[in-house]
N, C-alpha and C positions, 0 to 999 in steps of 0.2 A: 114511557120512560125507556123501555128497552129499545124502541125505534130511535129515540133521540140519542141513546148511547151508541147505537150502531152507526148512526150518521156521524156522530162526533169522532168515533174511532176511524171511520172511513176517511173523514176529512183530515185527521191527524196523519194517517198513512199516506194519503195523497200529498200532503205538505212535506212529509219526510222524504218521500221518493223524489218529489220535485226539488227539494233542497239538496238532496244528494246529487241529483243530476246537475243542478246548478253549480254545486261545489266542484264537481268533476270538470265542469265546463270552464271553471275559472283558471285552470292551469293546463298547460300542454307540456309534456315531457318529451325528451328526445336525446339523440346522440349524434355527434358530428364526427365523421371519419374521413380519411383520405381515400380517394378512388385508387390510388397507387399503393396497394398493399393492405388497405383496410385499417390502418393505424389511427388511433384517436387523434383528433386535432384539438389539442389543449388550448384553452383561452380563446377559442373562436367567439366572435361576436354575433349575437342574435338581435336584429333590429326590425322595426316595422317598416311599412312601405315608404314613409317619409325619411327614414334613416335614423329614427330615434332608438337608442339602445334599450333593449328589453331584458337581456341576460348575457352573462359571460360563462362559457363552458368551463368545466373543471378539468382536472388532469386527465380524466378518462374521456373527455369530449362530451360529457353529459351536461344537459341544461334543463332549466325549469323556467318557462316563460308564461306570462298571462295569455289566456285564450281569448278568442273573439276577434283576432286580426286575420283578415282575408289574405294578407301577404306577409311572409316572413323573409328577411334578407339575412343570409349567412355569409360571413366574411372572416378572413384571417390573412395575415401577412404571408405571402408565398403561395396563396391559393386564389383561384378565380372566384369572384363573388357569385352567389347563387340565390335565386328567388324561388320560394316554395309557396304554393297556395293550398294550405291544409283544408281538409273537409271539416265541416262544423262538428261532426261527431268524432273526429280523429283526436286521440289523446296521446299518441306516441309517434314520433317522427325519427326515422333514420336517414340522415342527410349525408350525402357523399360529395366532397369538394374535390375538384380537379386541381392538381398542382399547377402553378403558373410557370411557364417555360421562359418568361422574360427575365433576363439578368439585369441587375442594377448597374448602370454605367457610372462613370465618374460624374459627380455633381459639383459644379462650381458655383458658389454663392458668395456674394460680397458680405463684408462684415455688417451684422445687424439685420440681414435679410432672411436668414434661416429661421423659420418659426420653431424648429426643434430646439435651437439654442435658448430661445425665450422660455420654452416649456421646462427645459432642464434647469434653467436659472431659477424659475419660480419654485420648482421642486426643492432645490437647495435652500432657498430662503425659508421654506416651511419645514425643514428637517426637524427643528426643535419641537414642532407641534405634532408631527406625524410619526417619528421614530418611537418604537415601543420603549426604548431605554430612556426616553424623555418623560415618560409618564410618572406620576407620583407612586403608583403601585399597580400591579396586575397579578392575576392568579389564573392558572389554566391547567388542564390535563392534556396529555399528548400521547398518542400511539405512534410508535416508530417500528418500521420493519425494513430489513435489508435481506435480499435474496441474491446469492452468488451462484452462477452456473457457467456452463461452457458457452462461449459465443458461437452463434450459428456460422458454420463454415470453417471454424477453427480446427486445425489438425492437432489432435492430442497425442502425446508421446507413447501412450500405452493403450492397446486395443481394449483391454478390460475396463479401463477408466473411461474410454470413449463410449463404450456400450452402457456403462453405469450412468453417465451424464445424459444419455438419451432418455432415460426413465426418471432419474432423480436429479435434483439440484445438489450443488456441492455444500452449501451452507445456508441456513436460515437463522436470522436473529430477529427477535421481537422484544419490545420493552414498552412498559406503561410508566409514565412519569408524572409527577406533580411539580409544577414550577411556580415559585413565588418570587416576586420582585418588589422591592421598595426602593425609593430614591435614596434613602438614608442607609439601608443595610445591604443593598446589592441583590444579587440573584442566587437562589438556591434551587437546585434541581434534585428531586428525590425520586429514585427509581423504586417503584412499589411492586413491579412485576417484571421478570426478565426470563427469557427462554432462548437457548442457543441449541441448534440441532447437534446432538452428540457430545455437548460440552456443558460445563458449568463453571466458567471462568469470567470474572468481571472485566478482564482486559478488553473484551469486545464491546462493553458498554462505553468505553472511551471512544471506540471507533464510531459508534452510533451518535455520540455527542458531537464528534467532529463533523459528521455529515449534516448536522442540524445547525452548524455555527455560521451559516451564510447570513449576512446582514447587509442588504444593499443600501441601507441608509448610512453606512460607514464609508470612509474614504477607501478602505481596503477590504477585500473579501477573501476568506480562507476557503480554498477548494482543494481537497485531496492533500492537505498538508502544505500547500503553497499559497502565496499571497498574490492577489491580483487587484488592480485599481478599478474601483467602481465607476460606472458611467455617471454617477452623481457626485463624484469627487470634485473638489475645487479645481477649476481650470480645465475640466473635461471637454468643453466645446472646442478648445484649441488643439486638443490631442486626439479626441475621438471624432470619427466621421459620423454625424448624427443626421438621420433623414426621417422626416415626418411621413409615415406611410399611410396613416388612416386617421380620420377625425370623425367621431360619432357623437351626436348630441344625446345626452341622457335625460335631461329635462330642460326647462327654459333657462336654467342657470348653470347646469352641469354639462360637461363634455368629457369624452374619453379620447385620449391621444395615444396612438400606437407609434413608437419611434424605434427604428432599427439603429444599431450602433456597432462599430468596430474600430480598432485603432487605425489612424492614418498610416499610409504606407511608410512614411519616413520616421514614424515613432519607434522608440527603443524600449518603452516600458512594458511590463507584463500586464497586458490588457485582456479584455473579454470581447466576444462578439455575440450578438443576439438581438433581442427586442425587449422593450419595456413599455408598459402601458401606464399612463399617468392620468388621473381623474381630477378635474377641477370641480368646484373652486377651492378644494382643500389642497390641490396639487400633491396628491398622495399616490404612492405606487399601488396599482391594481393587480398587475401581474408582471412577471419577469421570466424570460428564457435566456440563459447565458451559458457559454462554454469558453474555455481559454482560447485566445486567438492563436497562440503558438504552443504546440505540444512540447512539454519538457518532462523528462523522466518516463516511467513506465505506466503512469496512471493518467487517463483522460476522464473528464467528468462533464456532465451537462446538468444544469439545475433548472427546475421549473417551479416557480413559487407563485401562489395566489393569495391575495390580501382581501379582507372584508372589513367593513366598518362596524365596530362593535358598540352597541348602545348609543348609536349616533354620536359617539364621542371620539373614538380613535380607530385608525386603520391598523389591522393586525394580520400577520402572516398566519393563515389557517391551514394551508396545504403546501407541502414541499415534496417534489419528486426529484430524485437524484439518479442519474444513469451513469454507470462507471464502466470503463474498459481497462482491464489490468493485463499487461503483457508480462508473462512469467517466463524467464529463460529455462529451457530444458535441454536435455542431451540431444534431442532431435531438432533443436532450433528454438522456437518460442511458441508459447500457447497463449491465446487471448481468452480471458475470463470476463464474463459480463455480470454486472451488478445492478440491481434495481432497488432503490430505496424509496420509502414512502413515509411521510410524517403528516399527521392530522391533529390539529389542536381543537379541543372542544371545551365547553363549560368555562368560557373566558369571562373573567370579571375584571373590569378596568376601573381604576381609581376608587376602589372600594376599601372599606376597612378590612384588612387581611390579618387574620390571626395565624402567625407562622409557628406559634409554640416557641420552644427554646431555640434561640438563634445558634446555628452551627457555623463554624468558621470555614467550612468546605463548600465549594460551589456545586459539586456533584456527590451525592450520597447514595449508596446502594444498601438498602435494608437487608438484614440477614435472612428474612423470610421472602425475599423477592422471587426466589426460585420455586416457591410453594404455591403460587397463585393457581386457583382452580379455573376450569374451562369457562365457567359462567362469567368470571371477571374478564377473561380475554374476549369473549363474545360481546360483552357490553361495550368494549372499546374499539373493536375492529370495525373499520368502515365497510368491509365486505367479508364474506366467509372465505376460508382458505380453500384453495383448489385441491383437487384430489392429488395432484402432483406434489404439492407442498405437504399435505398430510402424509403421503407415502415417504417423502424425504425425512420428515420428523421421525416416523416409525423406524425407518431403516437406520438412520444415523444415530438415533438414541441407542439402538441395540448394539451398533458397532462401537459406540463410545463406552458402553458398559463392559463389553468383552475385551476391548483392546486398551482400556484405560486412557482415553485420549486426553483427559484433563491432566494426567500426570505428564504426558509428553509435551503438552502445551506449556505447563509450568516450567519444565526443563528448558524449552526453547525460549520462553520469555526471560528467564533468569540469564541464559547465555547471551541474549541480545543486550541485557543490562550489564554485562561484564561479570557474571557470576556463574560458577558451576554449582549445580544443585544435586544433593544426594539426600533424599528423604527430608528430614527436618533441619538439615544443615546446608549452608551456602558457603562457597569458597570463592572469594573475589579473585578474578584472574590477574588484575594488575598488581597483586601482592606476591605473585609467584616468582617474578624476577624483575629487578630494577637495576639501573646503572646510572652513576653520576661520577663527577670528578673526585669526590671525597670518599665515598663508600666503595667505589669500584662496582663490581657485580654484587648484588644483594639478593640471593635466593631466599624465599620465605614461604610460609603457609599461614593463611588466615582462615579461621572458621567462625561463622556467625549463625546462630540459630534463627530459623525463619518462623512464619506464622503457623506452620504445621506443628512446631514444638510448643509454642505458646504465643497468643496474641497479647498477653498482658506484660510479658517481659522477654528480653533477649539477652543472650550471653555471647561473648566473643573472646577469641584467643588469637594472638599472632605470635609466630616465632620465625626468626630470620637470622641471617649471618652476613655481616659486611666483610667481604673478602680482602679489601685493600688494607683495612685496619685490624682485621682478624678479631672481630668482636661479635658475640651473639646478641641478639635483640629479642625482646618479648614484651607482651602487654596482655592484660586481662581487663575486661570491662563488662559491666552489667547495666542494663537499662530497664526501668520499670515504668510502664504506662499507667499512671495513677488514674487519670480520667480520659478514656480513649476518645470520647467525642469532642473533647476540648483541646487535646494536644498537650496536656500537662504531663511531664515526665521527669524522672530523676535518674541521674547516671553516676556511677562510681567506677573508677579505673585505677589500676596500679600498673606501673610500667618501668621498663628500661629500654628506651627507644631513641630514635633520631628525629630531629625536626629542623627543617630549613629555616634560616634566619631572614629570608627575604620577606618583604611586605606583600600584601595583596594575595594571599593564598588561602584564606579561610573559607571562602564560599565558592571556589572554582571547582568545576568538575575535573577529575583527574583520571578518567577512563583512558584506556590505551589508544583509542581511536579518536582522541580529542586533541586539537592543536595546543591546548594548554599543557598537555602531558609532555610536550617537548621541553618545557622548562625544567623537568626533572633531570634532563641531560646536562643542564648548565649549573646545577648546584655546586658551589665550591666552599661555602661556609655553612657548616651544619653543627648543631648542638646535640650533645647527648643529654637526655633528660631521664633522671632516676627519681621516682617518687610516686605520689598518688594525687588524685583530683576528684572532687565531688561537684556536680553542677545540677541546677534545677531549671527547667524551662516552663515559663508561664506565658501563654498568649493573652494579649489584651487588645480587643478590637482588631484593628488592621495590623497591629504589631504582632508578627507571627511568633515572636519569642523574646521575653525578658529573662535573661539568664544570669542569675547570681552564681558565683563559683568560688571554691576555695581549693588551693593547690599548695603543696609543699614539695619542692623539687631540688635536687642537686643538679646544677646545670654546668656542663663542661664543654669548652670549645674544642672541636675536633680539628679545626684548621683555621689559621689566622694569617692573612697575607700582609699584615702590617699597615694597610692603608687606613689609618684611624684618624678621626677628627682631632683638632687641637684640644689638649687637656683631657682626652679620654683616659679612663682607667683601664690598664691592661691587666687582665686576670684570666687564668685558664679554667678556673672552677669557682662556683659560688653557690651557697645555699640560699634559695629564694622562697619566701613564703608570700603567697599572693592571694589577695581578696579582690575579686573583680565583679563588675556589673556590665553586662553587654545586652544590647537589644538589636533586633533585626526587623526592619520595616520593609515589607514587600507587598504593596497594595495591588500590583498587577498579577500576582501569583495565584494560580488555580490548582486545587487539589481534588482528587476523588478519594472518598473514604468508603472502604468495603471491608468484607471479612478478611481480606488479605492485608489490611492496613492502609497506609497512605500511598497514593500514586500521584506524582506531580503531572499536571496536565499542561502547564505552560511555564515559561521562564518569567521571573519577576521583572517588572519594569515600571517604575524605578526600583532599585534595591539600595537600601541604606543600612550599613553596618556601623555600629559604634561600640567602643569598649573602653571603660575606665578601670585602670589597675592601680592598686596600692601594693607596693612591693617592699618587703623587709629583706634587705640584702646583707648577707653575712659572708665575709671572705676571711681566709686564714690570716691571723695576725692583725685583724682590724676589727673595730667596734661595728656592730650592725647599724645600719642606717636605713631611713625610709626614702622611697622615690615614687613618684606618680607618673603614670603614662596614660596618654589619651590617643586613641586611634579612631579615625573616621574614614569610611570609604563609601562613595556614592557611584553607582553604575546607572547610566541612563541612555536610552536610545530614542531617536526621533526618526520616523519614516516620512519621507516626502513622496506623495503619490507619483510625481513625474520627475523626481530629481534624485532618487536614491535614499540612502540611510546614513545617519550620523550616530556613532557610538562613542560614549564618553565615560571615562573613569577619573574621578577626582579623589585623591587620597591625601591624608595628612596624618603624621604621627609626631607627637610632642612629648617631651620629658622635662620635668621641672629642675633636674640637676644632672651633672655628669654621672654616668653609670658605666659598669664594665662593658668592654667591647662586645662580649658575648650576649649582652642584653640590648644592644643598639639595633636600630633599623638598618636594613640594607635595601637599596633599590634593586628591582629585578633587572638583571642584565643578560643578554643572550648572544654576545659576541664572544666567540672562542673558535676552536677548530671546527665546531659545527656551524653551518651557515643556514640552519633552518629558522624560519620566522616564527616567533611566539607572540601572540596578541598581548597587548598591555604590558610590554617590557621594552627596555631600551636596547635596540639592536646594535648600537655602536658602543655599548658599555660592557666591559668584562664583568662576570659575576663576582660579587664581593668587593668591587672597586669603590663603590660609592656607599660609605658607611657613616652614620651619624646618629646622635641621640634624638634628632628630630628632622622632619622633612615635609615638604609640600610638593606633590607631583600631579600632573595633568596629562592624560592620554586621550588623544582624539583620533578617531577613524572615520573617514568619509567614504562610503561605498557608493560609487557612481552606478548609473544604469549600465547594463551590459552593452557592449559594442555590437554593431551590425556590420556585415552579416554574421550569423551564428548558426552552428549546427548542433547536433546532439552531443558531440564530443568536444566541440570547440565553441565556447561561449565566453569570450574574454570580458572580464569585469575589472575596470581600474579601481584601485583603492588608494586614497591619499591618507598619510598618517603624519601626525605631529605630536611630539612628546616633549614635555618640559618638567624640570625639577629644580628645587632650591633646598639647601640645607637650612634647618632651623635649630639654632643652638639653644641650650637650656636657659629658661628665663631667669632662674635664680642667679646663675653665674653672670649672665648679661647685666642683670640689675646691680649686682655687687661690683662687677669690674667696669661697668659703664661702657660695655661694648655696643657699638652701633655700626652697621644695621643688624637687625635680628636675623635676617636671611642672607645667605651668601652662597658662593660656589654654584652658579647656575649651570644647568646642563640642558641643552636644546638640540633636538634632531628632527629632521623631516625626511619623508621618503615617499616613494610611489611603488605600488605593487600591481601586477596584473594577474588576477587569479583566474582559474578555470581555463587556462591555456590548453590543458588536456584534461578532459573529464571522462571518467569511466564509472558509471553507477553513482554512488555517493562519494567517491574519491575524486579529488581534483588536484592539479598541480599548477603552480604559478611561479613567477619570479619578479624581482624588483631590486631597487637600490635605496639605501638610507644614507643621508648626508648629515654629519655632525657639524653644528655651527660654531661651537666654542673653539677659540684659538689658544686660550690660556690654560688648558687643562690636558696637556699632553700626558700627564701622569695617569689619567684615566684611560686613555685610548690613543695610541699613536696614529691610527688610520682615520681618515676623514670620510671616505666613501666605502660603504660596506655592501657587498652583494648578498642577497638573500633568496632562498627558495621558500615558497609558500606551499605547504603540503598539508592536506587535511582530508578527513573522511566525511566532512559536512561543510556548512558554510563557515566563513572566517570568524564570525562572532560567536558561534556556538561550539 
């Protein structure tokens, strides 16, 4: 029995050793690098002797291929193909590829003959099947990392900083996220762990989110805050130069096609150059390398993305590498910083039953304990261990952050960039310090609002100012309580003696000092004085970001009235108005980040629908109170055409059921006066306060064409065509009683053309143009027919 047991044990050990050797022999690992510098050759192809694909290298050039092949063929676009004959016992290969010195010449093909066009067309026809956003649901975990340091060879302005960056990096950011997506509920990204060297501010999470926003299945791709046309966009074969560089069989039915792409020389769109690999028969993206074809601004980026097929169901981006170059102006000239971003998705579940828990209305959520993740959690998600340089950077920067309170300085800088001065728990909006318009003259003021350091549950605000032209002090007090912080339910109370412009279209516009909409403040000529109080409640429901019932009781007085009133209007300088209103705001394209600092808007809404129904009880001296109803609807919408520019539209209407005092009537926004600055979504040939009515319908259209060529960094002319129309809408009760027809009258029509970015310096740009008013029978509105305008802003025309 003992001899039998020994023989059985010996047989088991022999089988185990043989099995282990056989298992080792099943795979061969390796890495592919460039002979010129030893850099990794990402997405290189590993094939057998007959050209059949065995593996695709990852971002570090690493591969895992089945063993047993006497010949392995390594290839990549831009490198000379190389054959390797591995030994039978060899389990790791380091392969060096020589760069190809051949340059691609102009390729002329007739329509229908270029195979790359057919491959791209097939990929477009299968977008709905392959794009992750077309899935019913998915769930994944992702590790993100961004390291920023000095670019090699870059001259730094300070010798101490240069010495520091030889040993340490400037900044390291890491995050671990859980991402959930359902076709009915959209996507939610939850940050479960976050770490920034020397800092603890969620603003950097937004940067990490932007780096991971590249989606090559869409028509446009966001890189470094700018938008570029994807090589898979509709019509790309006629605008992109596409060349089939390599075709490798994967199996009897599958093939992998490597295609290089770049904009054609005569093209004017913002395009990319690089290469894309597409695998049949799914015609799905396997890998992409892309960089902007034309550099604009101080940031350049290069993306590398790798896709894998998950559960034999859907192709999914599993690896993303982003390489950044940031040019920073300094006193000594300019310094270039280099950034390296890495994202890896794991634990991917596709079209499974996903339990997301309570649905949150925000796309990016940062948990309060994200900064407390332990090292074991980080190690479980990192694809590789941190280098000694990165560990030393963390140690050094964390100590610097504690000593010099870097978070405090970052908070101050962020608030200043948003137009606020910050002092501890209080913010002071800059645009409230001084204003000027035709009615108030100069209006110095001071506004104070508590921030999240005071309380995350509620905020208090106070404003005090003085209108110099009418010699009147102004003030307001308000308080907001966030009842349910995760759902956006809040209640607000305010009491005030303030001024408010009577123009339409002002409720949701940004009014920062460096925004073209702020120019409208110069044109106000009809302003009301409001004394009273107001209470409002905000309740989000689904994609409606706010249903807002409100109650207000105000004494409203007109500060200026130029007498251009519609027929039958009631002229009154003061009225006591009690208002019950219901408003809602629908913004399905809007994205928010929720963190311990509160809400941060990640994107502008598109479309944006605002609607408000008001029931007013109007009391004037010597008259019986009466009721009136007002309805206002505003829709903003933009459409981007990959190869033809962008259209922006605003449709507004305001209707009243009966004649009301002039101080309660609508006014169309006009921007013609002694100022000749252009203000978006306003009538450039109309004087402020000239078009006043109890009802109106207006349409504003902007078409931003592609930039003209040639272009430079400071000269990038972009034509903009505008067309504005408006009609008066008289009250339907009076029209019905008096038998008036038609219901709409007094048309106002104007068209114009602007050329922006004639002079560009950083984010500021200057342009010019002309506006022509078509109406011949409305000389009372504006005697001039052709108006000259300057277009000046610190960002693009629409924002």
